C-alpha positions as CSV (number, residue, x, y, z in Angstrom):
1,X,-24.0,56.4,-36.8
2,X,-22.4,53.4,-38.5
3,X,-19.5,55.0,-38.8
4,X,-19.3,56.6,-35.2
5,X,-16.7,55.1,-32.7
6,X,-18.2,52.4,-30.1
7,X,-18.6,54.1,-26.7
8,X,-15.7,52.9,-24.2
9,X,-17.1,50.5,-21.4
10,X,-15.9,50.7,-17.8
11,X,-14.2,47.7,-16.4
12,X,-13.2,47.0,-12.8
13,X,-9.5,46.8,-11.3
14,X,-9.3,43.2,-12.9
15,X,-10.3,44.7,-16.3
16,X,-13.7,42.8,-16.2
17,X,-16.9,44.2,-17.7
18,X,-20.6,43.0,-16.9
19,X,-22.5,41.6,-19.7
20,X,-26.2,40.4,-20.2
21,X,-26.8,37.4,-22.9
22,X,-29.5,38.6,-25.7
23,X,-29.0,36.2,-28.2
24,X,-27.1,33.0,-29.3
25,X,-26.4,32.1,-32.9
26,X,-24.2,29.4,-34.2
27,X,-20.8,29.5,-32.4
28,X,-21.5,33.0,-31.2
29,X,-23.1,34.5,-28.1
30,X,-24.2,38.0,-28.2
31,X,-24.0,40.3,-24.9
32,X,-25.1,43.3,-24.4
33,X,-22.5,45.3,-22.2
34,X,-24.7,48.6,-21.7
35,X,-25.0,51.8,-23.7
36,X,-26.3,50.2,-26.8
37,X,-23.0,48.3,-27.0
38,X,-23.0,44.7,-28.0
39,X,-20.1,42.2,-27.6
40,X,-19.6,38.5,-28.9
41,X,-18.3,35.6,-26.8
42,X,-17.2,32.4,-28.1
43,X,-19.7,29.4,-27.5
44,X,-16.5,27.4,-26.4
45,X,-15.9,29.5,-23.7
46,X,-18.9,28.1,-21.8
47,X,-18.7,24.6,-20.5
48,X,-20.6,21.8,-22.1
49,X,-22.8,21.1,-18.9
50,X,-23.4,24.7,-18.5
51,X,-24.5,26.3,-21.6
52,X,-25.4,30.1,-21.9
53,X,-29.1,31.0,-21.9
54,X,-30.7,34.3,-22.7
55,X,-30.7,37.0,-19.6
56,X,-27.7,35.6,-18.1
57,X,-25.3,38.1,-16.7
58,X,-21.7,37.4,-17.0
59,X,-18.5,39.1,-15.9
60,X,-16.4,39.2,-19.2
61,X,-13.1,40.7,-20.1
62,X,-12.8,42.6,-23.2
63,X,-10.4,42.1,-26.3
64,X,-10.9,45.1,-28.4
65,X,-13.4,45.5,-31.3
66,X,-13.8,43.4,-34.4
67,X,-13.1,45.7,-37.4
68,X,-15.8,44.1,-39.7
69,X,-18.6,43.9,-37.3
70,X,-17.6,46.5,-34.9
71,X,-18.5,44.1,-32.1
72,X,-16.6,43.7,-28.9
73,X,-14.7,40.7,-28.7
74,X,-15.1,39.2,-25.2
75,X,-13.6,36.4,-23.3
76,X,-15.8,34.4,-20.6
77,X,-12.9,32.0,-20.1
78,X,-10.3,34.5,-19.0
79,X,-12.8,35.9,-16.8
80,X,-13.5,33.0,-15.0
81,X,-9.9,32.3,-14.9
82,X,-9.2,35.5,-13.1
83,X,-12.1,34.8,-10.7
84,X,-10.8,31.4,-10.1
85,X,-7.1,32.4,-9.2
86,X,-8.4,35.3,-7.1
87,X,-10.3,33.2,-5.0
88,X,-8.3,29.9,-4.9
89,X,-6.3,29.0,-1.9
90,X,-4.0,25.8,-1.4
91,X,-6.1,23.3,0.1
92,X,-9.0,24.1,-1.7
93,X,-10.9,21.3,-3.6
94,X,-11.8,21.8,-7.3
95,X,-13.0,19.7,-10.0
96,X,-11.2,19.3,-13.3
97,X,-11.3,17.5,-16.7
98,X,-8.7,15.3,-17.5
99,X,-7.6,16.3,-21.1
100,X,-4.2,14.4,-21.6
101,X,-1.3,13.0,-19.9
102,X,2.5,12.8,-20.0
103,X,5.3,10.7,-18.7
104,X,5.0,12.7,-15.4
105,X,1.1,12.4,-14.7
106,X,-2.1,13.9,-15.9
107,X,-3.1,17.3,-17.7
108,X,-6.6,18.9,-16.6
109,X,-8.7,22.0,-17.1
110,X,-10.8,23.7,-14.8
111,X,-12.7,26.9,-16.4
112,X,-9.7,28.0,-18.5
113,X,-7.1,27.1,-15.6
114,X,-4.5,24.5,-16.3
115,X,-3.5,21.9,-14.0
116,X,-1.2,19.1,-13.7
117,X,-1.1,16.1,-11.3
118,X,1.8,14.1,-10.8
119,X,1.5,10.4,-11.2
120,X,1.9,9.6,-7.3
121,X,-1.1,11.8,-6.7
122,X,-3.7,10.3,-8.9
123,X,-4.9,7.4,-6.8
124,X,-4.2,5.5,-3.7
125,X,-2.5,2.8,-6.0
126,X,0.0,3.3,-8.7
127,X,-1.1,3.5,-12.3
128,X,1.0,2.6,-15.2
129,X,-1.7,3.4,-17.9
130,X,-4.0,6.4,-17.6
131,X,-6.3,5.7,-20.6
132,X,-9.3,5.1,-18.4
133,X,-8.9,8.6,-16.8
134,X,-9.3,10.5,-20.1
135,X,-12.1,12.9,-20.2
136,X,-13.0,12.3,-16.7
137,X,-13.9,15.0,-14.0
138,X,-11.9,14.4,-11.2
139,X,-12.2,15.9,-7.3
140,X,-8.6,17.2,-6.5
141,X,-7.0,19.2,-3.9
142,X,-4.8,22.3,-5.0
143,X,-1.3,21.7,-3.6
144,X,0.5,24.7,-5.6
145,X,-0.7,27.9,-7.4
146,X,1.4,29.7,-10.1
147,X,-0.7,32.8,-10.4
148,X,1.7,34.4,-13.0
149,X,1.4,31.3,-15.5
150,X,-2.1,30.6,-14.6
151,X,-1.2,26.9,-13.5
152,X,-2.1,24.6,-10.5
153,X,-0.8,21.5,-9.2
154,X,-3.5,18.9,-8.1
155,X,-3.8,16.2,-6.2
156,X,-6.5,13.4,-5.9
157,X,-5.0,11.3,-3.7
158,X,-5.1,13.6,-0.6
159,X,-9.1,13.9,-1.4
160,X,-9.3,9.9,-1.6
161,X,-7.3,9.6,1.6
162,X,-9.6,12.0,3.4
163,X,-12.6,10.2,2.3
164,X,-11.0,7.0,3.4
165,X,-10.1,8.2,6.9
166,X,-13.8,9.3,7.4
167,X,-15.1,6.1,6.2
168,X,-12.5,4.5,8.2
169,X,-13.6,6.1,11.4
170,X,-17.3,5.0,10.8
171,X,-16.2,1.8,9.9
172,X,-14.4,1.0,13.1
173,X,-17.5,1.2,15.1
174,X,-19.7,-0.6,12.8
175,X,-17.4,-3.9,12.9
176,X,-18.2,-6.5,14.9
177,X,-17.3,-10.3,15.8
178,X,-19.2,-12.8,13.8
179,X,-19.9,-10.3,11.0
180,X,-19.3,-11.7,7.3
181,X,-18.0,-8.8,4.9
182,X,-16.6,-8.2,1.4
183,X,-13.1,-7.0,1.2
184,X,-10.0,-6.7,-1.5
185,X,-6.7,-8.6,-0.8
186,X,-4.4,-5.5,-0.5
187,X,-1.2,-7.3,0.4
188,X,0.3,-11.0,0.8
189,X,2.7,-11.9,3.5
190,X,4.4,-15.3,4.5
191,X,2.1,-15.4,7.4
192,X,-1.3,-14.5,6.0
193,X,-3.2,-11.6,3.9
194,X,-4.1,-8.2,4.6
195,X,-7.8,-7.4,3.5
196,X,-9.0,-3.8,2.9
197,X,-12.7,-4.0,4.4
198,X,-13.4,-0.4,3.0
199,X,-10.8,1.9,4.7
200,X,-9.4,-0.7,7.5
201,X,-7.3,-3.5,6.8
202,X,-8.0,-6.8,8.7
203,X,-5.5,-9.7,8.8
204,X,-6.3,-13.2,7.6
205,X,-3.8,-15.3,9.0
206,X,-2.9,-18.3,6.9
207,X,-4.3,-20.9,9.5
208,X,-7.8,-19.5,9.0
209,X,-7.6,-19.5,5.2
210,X,-8.3,-23.0,4.9
211,X,-8.9,-26.4,6.7
212,X,-6.6,-28.0,4.6
213,X,-2.9,-27.5,4.8
214,X,-1.6,-24.1,3.0
215,X,1.9,-23.5,2.8
216,X,1.8,-20.0,1.6
217,X,-1.3,-17.8,1.3
218,X,-0.1,-17.0,-2.6
219,X,-1.4,-20.8,-3.0
220,X,-5.1,-19.2,-2.4
221,X,-5.2,-15.7,-3.0
222,X,-3.5,-12.9,-5.1
223,X,-3.6,-9.4,-4.7
224,X,-7.0,-7.3,-5.8
225,X,-9.1,-10.6,-5.3
226,X,-12.5,-9.6,-3.8
227,X,-13.3,-12.2,-1.3
228,X,-15.9,-12.6,1.6
229,X,-14.4,-13.0,5.3
230,X,-15.8,-13.5,8.6
231,X,-14.6,-11.1,11.5
232,X,-13.0,-13.2,14.5
233,X,-12.0,-10.6,16.5
234,X,-11.9,-6.6,17.0
235,X,-9.5,-4.8,18.9
236,X,-10.2,-1.1,18.7
237,X,-7.3,-0.3,21.3
238,X,-4.6,-2.0,19.1
239,X,-6.4,-1.2,16.1
240,X,-6.3,-5.0,15.0
241,X,-9.2,-7.0,13.2
242,X,-9.0,-10.9,12.8
243,X,-10.5,-12.5,9.9
244,X,-11.4,-15.9,8.7
245,X,-12.0,-17.6,5.5
246,X,-12.5,-21.2,6.4
247,X,-14.9,-20.4,9.2
248,X,-17.7,-19.8,6.5
249,X,-17.4,-23.3,5.5
250,X,-18.4,-26.4,7.7
251,X,-15.4,-28.0,9.5
252,X,-14.7,-31.4,8.0
253,X,-13.7,-32.8,11.1
254,X,-17.3,-32.6,12.6
255,X,-18.3,-34.9,9.6
256,X,-15.7,-37.7,10.1
257,X,-17.8,-39.8,12.6
258,X,-17.9,-43.3,11.2
259,X,-15.9,-42.7,8.2
260,X,-12.4,-43.7,9.6
261,X,-12.9,-46.8,11.7
262,X,-9.8,-48.6,13.2
263,X,-8.8,-51.4,11.2
264,X,-10.2,-49.7,7.9
265,X,-7.7,-49.2,4.9
266,X,-8.0,-45.8,3.4
267,X,-6.1,-43.9,0.7
268,X,-4.5,-40.1,1.0
269,X,-1.8,-38.0,-0.2
270,X,1.5,-37.4,1.8
271,X,1.6,-33.3,2.7
272,X,4.4,-33.1,5.5
273,X,7.6,-35.1,6.7
274,X,8.8,-34.6,9.8
275,X,11.2,-36.4,12.3
276,X,8.6,-38.1,14.2
277,X,6.0,-39.2,11.2
278,X,4.3,-38.2,8.0
279,X,1.2,-36.4,7.6
280,X,-1.2,-37.8,5.3
281,X,-4.3,-35.8,3.5
282,X,-7.2,-38.2,3.5
283,X,-9.8,-35.5,2.5
284,X,-9.9,-31.6,2.3
285,X,-9.1,-30.5,5.8
286,X,-8.8,-33.8,7.3
287,X,-5.1,-35.0,7.8
288,X,-3.8,-38.3,9.8
289,X,-0.3,-39.1,11.0
290,X,1.9,-42.0,10.3
291,X,4.4,-42.5,13.1
292,X,7.9,-43.5,12.3
293,X,7.3,-46.7,14.3
294,X,4.3,-47.6,11.9
295,X,6.1,-47.3,8.7
296,X,7.9,-50.8,8.2
297,X,8.1,-54.0,9.8
298,X,11.5,-55.0,8.1
299,X,13.2,-51.8,7.7
300,X,14.6,-49.3,10.5
301,X,13.4,-46.0,9.5
302,X,15.4,-43.2,10.7
303,X,13.3,-40.5,8.9
304,X,10.1,-40.8,7.0
305,X,12.0,-39.4,3.9
306,X,13.6,-42.9,3.8
307,X,10.5,-44.6,2.5
308,X,8.4,-41.6,1.8
309,X,7.9,-38.1,-0.1
310,X,5.6,-35.3,0.0
311,X,3.0,-35.7,-2.9
312,X,3.1,-39.5,-2.5
313,X,-0.2,-41.4,-2.9
314,X,-0.3,-44.1,-0.2
315,X,-2.6,-46.8,1.3
316,X,-2.8,-46.7,5.0
317,X,-4.6,-48.5,8.0
318,X,-6.5,-46.7,10.3
319,X,-5.4,-47.2,14.0
320,X,-7.4,-44.9,15.7
321,X,-9.7,-41.7,15.1
322,X,-10.6,-38.9,17.4
323,X,-12.5,-36.2,16.1
324,X,-12.6,-34.2,19.1
325,X,-8.7,-34.1,19.5
326,X,-8.4,-33.8,15.6
327,X,-6.3,-36.7,15.4
328,X,-6.1,-39.8,13.2
329,X,-3.5,-42.5,13.8
330,X,-2.5,-44.4,10.7
331,X,0.0,-47.2,9.8
332,X,1.6,-48.1,6.5
333,X,3.1,-51.3,7.8
334,X,-0.4,-52.7,9.1
335,X,-1.0,-53.6,5.4
336,X,1.7,-56.4,5.7
337,X,1.9,-59.3,8.0
338,X,3.7,-58.9,11.2
339,X,6.8,-61.1,10.9
340,X,6.6,-61.9,14.8
341,X,3.7,-63.8,14.4
342,X,4.4,-67.5,15.3
343,X,8.2,-66.5,16.2
344,X,7.8,-68.7,19.2
345,X,7.0,-71.9,17.0
346,X,10.1,-71.1,14.7
347,X,12.5,-70.1,17.1
348,X,12.3,-72.6,20.3
349,X,15.0,-72.3,23.1
350,X,18.0,-74.2,22.2
351,X,17.5,-74.5,18.6
352,X,20.8,-73.4,16.7
353,X,19.9,-71.3,13.6
354,X,22.0,-68.8,11.6
355,X,21.8,-65.3,11.1
356,X,23.4,-61.8,10.1
357,X,24.9,-59.3,12.3
358,X,23.3,-56.0,11.6
359,X,24.5,-53.9,14.3
360,X,27.0,-53.8,17.0
361,X,26.8,-51.9,20.3
362,X,28.8,-51.8,23.5
363,X,26.5,-54.6,25.0
364,X,26.3,-57.0,22.4
365,X,25.3,-57.5,18.7
366,X,22.1,-57.6,17.1
367,X,21.5,-60.5,14.7
368,X,18.8,-60.6,11.7
369,X,17.2,-64.2,11.7
370,X,14.7,-63.1,9.3
371,X,13.4,-60.0,7.4
372,X,11.8,-58.1,10.3
373,X,13.0,-60.4,13.2
374,X,16.1,-59.7,15.2
375,X,17.7,-61.2,18.1
376,X,20.4,-59.9,20.5
377,X,23.4,-61.8,21.7
378,X,24.6,-60.2,24.7
379,X,28.3,-59.6,25.1
380,X,28.3,-62.1,27.9
381,X,27.2,-64.8,25.6
382,X,29.6,-64.2,22.4
383,X,32.3,-66.5,23.7
384,X,33.4,-69.1,26.6
385,X,36.1,-66.7,27.1
386,X,36.0,-63.2,28.4
387,X,35.3,-60.6,25.8
388,X,36.4,-56.9,26.1
389,X,35.0,-55.8,22.9
390,X,32.0,-56.9,20.7
391,X,34.0,-56.2,17.3
392,X,36.7,-58.5,18.6
393,X,34.2,-61.3,17.9
394,X,31.8,-60.6,15.3
395,X,31.5,-57.9,12.3
396,X,28.5,-56.3,10.8
397,X,27.4,-58.4,7.6
398,X,29.0,-61.6,9.0
399,X,26.7,-64.9,8.8
400,X,27.0,-66.4,12.1
401,X,25.7,-69.6,14.0
402,X,23.7,-69.0,17.3
403,X,21.6,-70.7,19.8
404,X,18.2,-69.4,20.8
405,X,18.2,-68.9,24.7
406,X,14.6,-67.3,25.0
407,X,11.8,-65.7,23.1
408,X,9.4,-62.8,24.3
409,X,7.2,-62.4,21.5
410,X,5.1,-59.6,23.2
411,X,8.1,-57.6,23.7
412,X,9.6,-58.5,20.7
413,X,12.7,-59.7,22.0
414,X,15.0,-63.0,21.3
415,X,18.1,-63.6,23.3
416,X,20.8,-65.6,21.5
417,X,24.2,-67.2,22.5
418,X,27.4,-68.2,20.9
419,X,28.9,-70.0,23.8
420,X,29.1,-73.7,23.8
421,X,26.4,-75.9,25.1
422,X,27.4,-77.0,28.9
423,X,28.6,-80.8,28.8
424,X,29.5,-80.3,25.1
425,X,33.1,-79.4,25.0
426,X,34.8,-82.7,25.0
427,X,35.8,-84.7,22.0
428,X,36.1,-88.4,21.1
429,X,32.5,-89.8,22.3
430,X,32.8,-88.4,25.8
431,X,35.8,-90.4,26.6
432,X,38.0,-88.7,29.3
433,X,41.7,-89.1,29.1
434,X,43.8,-90.2,32.2
435,X,44.8,-86.9,33.1
436,X,41.5,-85.5,32.8
437,X,40.1,-88.4,34.8
438,X,42.3,-88.0,37.6
439,X,41.8,-85.3,40.2
440,X,43.7,-82.1,39.7
441,X,46.3,-82.0,42.7
442,X,46.9,-78.5,44.1
443,X,50.4,-76.7,43.2
444,X,52.9,-76.5,45.8
445,X,54.2,-73.0,46.5
446,X,57.6,-72.6,45.7
447,X,58.4,-70.6,48.5
448,X,56.6,-70.1,52.0
449,X,54.6,-67.0,52.4
450,X,56.0,-64.4,54.5
451,X,54.9,-64.4,58.2
452,X,55.6,-68.1,58.4
453,X,52.1,-69.1,57.0
454,X,52.1,-72.0,54.4
455,X,49.2,-73.8,52.7
């Protein structure tokens, strides 16, 4: 009996035969294939999470007989591969275990089938290191099948995209204005940040990030940050969601009542320079404005950069504060004394003083009498003679003697003159010469006017 040749077992069109597990010893699984014939299957052919059990019926592929034991050598793995290849179609979703990686992507095994997943198809985002994927079971979509080579090309990205779209459609109708949700910063731009709320991106505009001035979103956020945001507006038609970050905290402008009273001196930091003035941050989210006209008593300021720079720490005086209009007016020059105070006592009419010509215009010349105080010599007051051009009489930087005509302190105007005082033109103690004392005689015309008229 022992020398008898084992009976051949009939196989199906795929070369598979049925077998029932009768026992398990070590790394071998013994199977009854019928007709008192037995075979052996390597335990490695079974997946770790689905070990064989006695009585289990399997489809197996035979590989001849072992010469020593006379047992039929069987393969479960190849049978599974054949079964999988037979039923697989492009677009099917399968599970595979990552067994390795190469420069192009991941290598996977699925019940004996080999699979390859390109780098771009591993995830929704690009990965440079695949160490975290090793040994993991991944749900993938079959994109190509090589039945002869028994290889598959797989995509996990397509599965994730479908899941994301399903979540996105559900989320669209769950979002509502006023909700607070967690999200991941997916992209930064000059005007704001896009936040992934779980399949749907919302826009967090730079103006809604903080009550303080924000130059660029990267000052507060970076890609990958998990943040809480408030939904400000949902437009399902245009598929737009507006988000806010600063709305989760109290508006500092509602808390300034009584903190910035007119006349008080406060400290701040210059945040921005404009043609019309400088913005000063007094506290986080609260800024005031120093107009150009409030920067100096003595210096003519063409632009705030003439005396200030962004980032400067400054002490200023509060002129006015309106929390409803979110405006605070500040003054830098109010820290010093107004040089126009008492100007009427110092410059009385008909007093002669000296000054420096600072500017020349078509209508006259401005003269600095002291630091911060200027007067104007109108072109008609530059000389006793007719003046064609102001520059013919005075030059910028020239020190001259002038006579005060009038002072209007409230309008900050002083009128000056370089003309002689009436009755002060003569010399020699006021004595007149004989020629000056005698009345001037009208000149006679050398010839008569035409028409016979004469004077």
